[in-house]
N, C-alpha and C positions, 0 to 999 in steps of 0.2 A: 733214542734208546727205548726199547719197549719195556713193559713192566717186568717181564721175566729176566731179561738181561740186566736191567737196572738192579733188581733184587740180588742177582748173582754178583754183580760188580760190588755192591755195597757190602754184601755178606763177606766177600773175599777181602775187602779192605778193612773191615771192622772185626771180623771173627777173632783174629789174633789179638787185637787190642783188648777185647772183652773176654777172650778165652771162652767163648760161647759158641756152640755149634748145634745144628739140628741132628738129633739121633732118634730113629724110630723105636717104638716099643712093640710088644707083641700085638698081633691082630686081636687077640682075645681082650687084652687090656684096653686097646683103642675102642673096640666095640662096646665095652662097658661104659665108656664115657659119653656115648651118643645120647643126645637129648638132655644133657644136664648142663647147668650153668656153673656147677661146682668146679673149682680149680683143682685138678688132680694133684698139682704140685704145690699146694698151700697146706702146710702141716695142720692136722686137725680139721681139715675141711674148711678152714677159715680163709679169709681174703688176704692175698699178698698186698694188693693195692691199699686196702684199708689199714692193714697192720703197719704200713710205713707212712702213708700220706695222712692218716688221721692223727698222727703223733708229730707235733711241730719239730721236736728234736730229731726224730728219725727222718722226717721229710727234708730237713735241712742237710742231714748227713748224706742223703741219697743224691742231692744235687751234683756233687763232684763227679759222680759216675757219668752224668750227662755231659759234663765238661771235659774231663780228662780221659775217659775211657770210651764212651759211646758218643762221640761228637759228630752226630749226623744232622742234627737240627740245631738252631739257636737254642742254647740250653735253658735260658730263662723262659722263653716262649713254650718250649716243650714241657718244662717243669710245671708251668701254670696251666697248660692244657690238661696234663695228667691230674693235677690237683682238682681242677674244676669238674672233670668227668668222674673222679672218685667221689666227690661230694654229691654228685647228681645221681649216682647209681649204686645199687647194693651189691651186685655180683661182679666177680672179676671178668666174666664173659661180657657183660654189658659195658663195663668200663673199657675193656680192651677194644671192643667194636666201636664204641663212641669216640675214643681217641683216634682210632684209625680213620674214621669218617671225617675227621677234621685235620688230618695231616697236611693236606694241600694248603690249608690256611697259614701254616708256619714253614712250609718247604722253602728253603733258600734257593735263590738263583745260582746256578752252577755249583750246586751243593757237593757234587762228586769232587770237583777241583778245589773248592774252598774248605771242605770239611773232611771228606773221606781219605783222599790221598795224603794230606798232611798228617792225619792220624796214623796211617799205615807207616809213613816214614819215621815218625816218632817212635812207634812201637818197635820197628826193626832195630833202630838205634839203641833203644833201652834194653831190648832182649840181648843184643850182642854184649853190651857193657855188663849186664848182670850175670850172664852166662860165663863170661870170661872171669869175672870176679869169683864165682863159685868154683870154677875148674882150677883156678890157680895157675902156677907156672907151666904146667904141662900143656903145650900147644900143638903137639904133633898127634894127629888122630888117624888111625888106620882102620877104616870102616865106620860108617855113620848111618844112622837110621833116624828119619824125621817122621813123627806120627801125626796124622791128621791134617796135613797141608799138601799142596801141590808144589812145594818148594819155597814157601814164603821166607824162611829164615836161612836156608843153606847158603845162599850167595852172600848174605851179610856176615854169617859166622865165619866164612872163609876169609874175611878181611882180618880176623884176629886169630884164626886157627888154621894150621896146615892140615887140611882134610884130604887124605889119600885113601887108597883101597876102594872097597865097595861102598858106593853112596846110594842110599835107598830112600824112596818116599813111600810110606805106607798110608794109603788113602782110599776112599771109596770111589774116586774118579781119577782116571788117568790124565796127567797133565797134557794140555794141548798147546796150540799156537794162537789161540784167540787173545784178544786184547786183555781180558781179565787175567788169564794165566801169565801173560808176559809181565803185566804190572805187578802181579803178586810175587813172582819169583825174581823180578828185577833184571831179567835178561831174556833174550829171544828164545834160546834153546834150553830145554831141561838139562840140568847138570847131574842128574841122578836117575837111576832106573826105578820103575814103578812096580809096586807090589800091592795087589788088591787087599784092602783091609778086611773085607768079608764080614762086616758088622762085628768086629772084635773077636772073630774066631782065632784060635791059636795059630800062630804063624807056622807054616809047614816047612820042614827041613829042605824040601825041594825049592822053596822060595828064598830062604836064608839058612845057610848051613850053621852048624853048631860053632860057637866061639869065634864068629867072624868079625865082630864089631868091637870098637873101643868106646863108642859113644852113641847113646840114644837120647833124643830130645822129645819130650811129650809136653808141649806147651798148652794143649787143650785139656789136660787133666784126665782123670779116670772116671769122673762122675757121670758121664754119659754112657758108660758101658753097661750092657745088659748084665744083671746080677749072675745069671747062669753061665755067662761066658767070660766074666772077668778073670776068674782064677786061671783058666787055661791060657788066656791071653797074656797075663802077667808072667806065668811060668815060661811061656815061649820067649818073652823078652829076656828073661834070665838065661835061657838056653843060648840065644844068639850072641850074647856078650861074652867077651873073653874074661877070664878071672882078673879081677881088678878093674874091669871096664865100668863105665859110669853111665847113669841114667839121670838126666835133668828133668824134673817134673814141676809143672805149675798147676796148682789147684787151690780152691777156695778153703779158707780156714773157717769152717762152720761149726761153732761150738756152743750154740744156744738157739732156742726157738726163734728169737728175734733176728739173729743173723741168718737163719734159714730163710725167713721171710724176705730179708733184704736181698740175698743172693738169688732166690727164686724170682723175685720181682725184677731184678736186673735181666734175667733170662726172658721174662714176659715182655719187658720193655724193648729189649733187643729185637725180639721177633715182631712185635707190633709195629715198630719203627721201620722194619723191612717189609711191612705189609704181608707178613705170613698169616694165613688164615688161623682163626682161633682153634679149629679142630687139629691143625698140624702142630700148633704150639702145645696142645695137650698130649700129643704123641711123643714129646721129647722126654727122654729119660733124664732124671736129675737125682742121683744118689749122692747127696752131699754128706761129708763127714768132717770131723775135726782133723787137724794135722796129726794129733797124737794117734788117732785111730788109723790114719793112712800110713804113718810110720810103722805102727805095730803090724799092720797087714802086710806091707812090703817086706818088713824085717823077717816075718815068718816064712817068706818065700825066697829068702836068700839075698835080699838087698839091705845092706847096712846104711842106715841114714846118717849122713854127715851132719855135724852140728851147724845150726844157723839157717835162717830163711831170709829172703829178700822180698820186699813188697813194693809194688808200684806206688809212687807218690800220688796221692789224690784219688786212690781207688778204694771206695768204701766197702767193696765186696771182699777185700782182704785176699787177693790172689797171691799166694806165696810161691816163690821159686826156690826149689830145693834140689839137692844132689844126693844120689844113692850110689853105692859101690857094690858090685857083685862080689859076694864072698865065696 
């Protein structure tokens, strides 16, 4: 497996577990980062690595992310490597590159089979159970939209939900018949039609008609959306739902500077472990908010937040699963 296909394989297997994806920013913003070691996504220009790994309590709290969410390398060895390089370097860029240079020293034999695939299976099972718990007794769905995947969850959700009508995958890449896509969706053929996400542009009526869907799932959250496109995108999600239709959302509960560092570091570590270049890591949008802010934002756009959130056990980034109803 070459470096590119391996990265795609691992990204597909782990992105859902960590709810982390690569999302480009504007060219102007990316150009402004050239030649700097500053981490654009560390609040206050400070270091995500040092904010977490210099603090013994925070360092210990981050370890479960490497075990329960991002289980790509042996967690203790990966944890020790990050700590050692954080102690040895001042900037996040230097730490990031130094850890990447030593990944081969901790890379497990048959890691895709021993680590990535089991993580994907656990994630699908957990998402099904938690989604069914949030949705309650209503199991018949007429029209379904899955955001940000090539069908990772649809086949599993159909084990607990009767999903009929129009089934749609909103993503930046059309599902294919390669091994990665087949493993991700859990079957040979796609079971839904593809609509191009167009970098969070508002969904066109020609792609999805008004009031066509009962359920939307957004397990990747809204924090990677460009700020100038988010409003149009969210309003178009409201448009395609029927009255009373529901949207399941998973996003981080970031309610303090320290939690911002922790969640941002999870994104940094996710990317470095997949051998994503530092420059690409810096192009990833990360607009983290508290759940109260997210609920207020969606509420102002016609989505009533239902009470309660579900959290993945052992995930220190506090990824919350919530459900909203179209009013």
